[in-house]
N, C-alpha and C positions, 0 to 999 in steps of 0.2 A: 504494500499500500504506500501512497505517496505522503503520509503524514507521520510526524515524529514529534518528539518533545519540543524541538526548536520550531516546527511549523505544525502545530497540532490541529486536531479535529475539534471544531467548536460546535456543540449541539446547543441550539437556541430553542428552548422550550422542552421541559423534562416531564411532560404529561404521560398519559397512558401509552401512546404510540412510541414517543421518544424513549420511555422507560423499557418498552418491549425490545426496541432495537439495541439499546444499551446493554441489556441482559444477554442478548444474542451475541454481541460482540465480545463480551467478557468470556462467554462460553467458547467463542471461536478463538480466543487467545491474543485478542488485540491488547497492545500495551496500555494500561490505564494511564500512564503518565503522558501519553500522547492525546488525551482527551480532556477537553474543558467543557463543562456544563454551565450554561447560563440560564438561570431561572430565578425570579425574585421570591418565589415561594413554593419549592418542591414539596410534594407530599411526603408524609413520614417514610413510606416505604422507599421512595426514591432516594431520600436522604441516607437511609440505611444502606441502600446499594452503593451510593457514592462513598460512604464511609468504609464499607467493607473492602472496596477495591482501591481506596485511596485516590479517587478521582477528583480533580480540582473543581470546585464550585464557585462561581461568581454570581452576583445579582445584576451586574452590568457588564457589557463587553468592554475589555480593556482595549484602548485604541492602539496599543503596541503589541497586540497578541500575535499578529502575522499568521493567521491560520491558512493552512493548505485547502481545507474544506469547511464550509459552514452549512450544517444541516438545520433548516428552519422547520421547526415542528410546533409551531403556534397556530392558534385558530385564525382564520381569514380576517376576522373582524379586528384582530390585534395588530395587523400588519403595519398600519400607519404609525402605531406607537412604538413598535419594535424595531423596524428596519433602520430608521435613521440612527438609532443607537449602535447598530451593528456596522454601518457603512464605514466609519473611520478605520476599522480593522480590516476591511476588505481590500486586497491588492489585486492588480490586473490579471494575475494567474490563479486567484482563489476560485475554487469550484463552489458554487452556490447549489445545494441540493435541497429542494423543497418538497415536503410531504404534506402540505397545506392544500386542502380541496378549494376550488374556486379562485385560485390566485395565479393568473397567467404569468408566463416567462417575462412578458413585457413589463410587469410590475417590478420585477427584480432588476431587469436592465435599467429602468428608470431610477431605481434606488441606488444601484451600485455601478452603473455604467455598462460598457460592453465586456462583461466578464463571462466565463463559462457558467451556464445555468442549466440544470436539469430538473424537471418536474417528475415526481415520483407518487404513484398511488399505492400505498400498501394497505393491508387489512389487519385486523386485530388478531387473527391466528399467528401472526408474527410473535406473539407473546409465548407461544409454545413452539417456535421454530417451524410452524407450518403455514406461513403467510405466503402470499403471492403479490409481488410488487411490479407494477407497470412503469416504465420509464420513458421520457421523451426528452432529449438533450437539444440544446440550441447548437448552432454551427461552431461556437467557440469552444465547446467540449472536445478535448483531445482523445486519441485512442487510449493513452495511458489512463486518463481520467475515467473513461468509460469502464475499463477494466477494474478500477478502484471502486466504481459505483457497483459493478456487479459483485464484487467481492464482499463489499460492506452489506448490501442488501441480500445478498445470497446467504449471509449468515443467519437470517431469520425466515428463510423460505426461497421459494421460486422467483426468478426474475425474467420478465419479458420486456421487449423493446417495441415502442410504438412507432408507427410511420408518420403520424402527424399529431400536433398538439390537441386538436379537437377530439381525438380519441379518449383523452383523459376523462372527459365528462362521461363517456359511455363506460369506461372501466370503472369509474366511480360508482355508477349506478349498478353494475353487475358484481364486482368483486369488492369494491371499497365498502359499499353498504350491505353487500350480500350476506355476511354472517348474521346480521340482524334478521334477515328473512328466514335463515335456517333455524335460529333460535325461536322465532315466532312459530315455525313449523313444529318444533318440539313442544311448545306451549299448547298448540292447537291439538296435536295428537294426544297429549296428556288429558286435555279437556274432553275430548271425545271419548276417551277411555273412562273418564269419570262419569259422563253422561250415560254410559252403558251400564254403570253400577259398580265400577272398580273403586276401591278406596283411593282418595286423592293422592296420597303419598306413593302408593303402588303404581298408579297410572303414570305419575311423573317419572318414577324410576324406570318403568318399561319404556317410556317414550324417550328419555334422555339417553338411555343405553342403546336404543334402537338407531337413533339418528347419529350418535357418535360411532357406533359399530359399523353402520352402513357407510359412513364417510370413510372409515379406516379401510373397509373392504374395497372401496372405490379407489382409494389412494394406493393400495398394494396390488390391485388387480391390473392385468393388461387389457381387460375388456372395457369397452366404452359403457357409459351408464345405461344405454338402451339395452344392451346385452345383459347386463347384470339384472335389470328390471325384469326381462323376460326369463331369466333364470329362476327368478322367485315365483313366477306367475303360471300355475297350472291352469290348463283349459278348464273353464266353468268352475274353477275353484274360488276360495274366499278372496284371494288377492285380485283375481280377475273381476269379481263383483265390485270391489272397491275402486279398481282403476276404470271401470266403466263410468263411474261418477267423476273421478278426478280428470279423465281424459276426454270427457264430453265436450262438445262445442262451447258450452258455457263453463267448462271446468277450470282447472288450475292454470293451464297455459295462457289463455287470454287474460285471466287476472294478474299472473306474473308479468305478462308483457306490458299491461298498464301500470303496474307498480313500478317496473324498471324504467319505463318512459318518464314517469313522474319524477323519479330520482334524478335522471339525466337532465330533465328540464330544470330542476332546481339547481343542479350543479352549473348549468349555463347561466341561470340568474345570478348565482353568487359570483361567477367570473365577470359579469358585466356590472 
């Protein structure tokens, strides 16, 4: 990687996503002395992580820090307050890596000049090393910096590269927000079991284990989801009866399509 103690990695914003990535980097063997975390009020668990690994914590970005990489992991509505404080530390070759939804590359170029900037859209399974992050770099990002991005983000899951920046909004709607859809599926499955007459705790345990187990099976299998689905479905059996409802013209697919479209629309609104 291209950062070291003399030219450290600066993490701006140590919330849930920043913390997930930081945990992944520590597990991946990144030198803690090469990382500086800037956050005015980290959560207790984040403070504990920083203390455990001896990672430097600051509440404001030192102008003389000279970072090789700045990862911006703050909420979009905080950009106007945060970016001016970071700008004095940014050098012409500093890589700006943003995981903030709804903040286009042009916003960072306005704040920092024509520096290398890459937008990334991770998701919360990064907290357990099973995330997926989509990345779009501007033309100033070098091949070496792309390798560093892939190494950094690969520590918390899979990395894919996008062809254009507009795809970020679509990725946000599918994988960025997607874990919430899956969690809601688990909630709905548990509620359906409860309405059948199962005790609430048992219904929840069955639903949670089913969703996580199916996800792990899909992760480990070479088969595509449609094949896995067919493998579970006996003709005229119980699963087929349920799928007749879920796969009806007014079933899950049109509902999911509308939901993902709503998320993408909101991502575009935030960007504007």
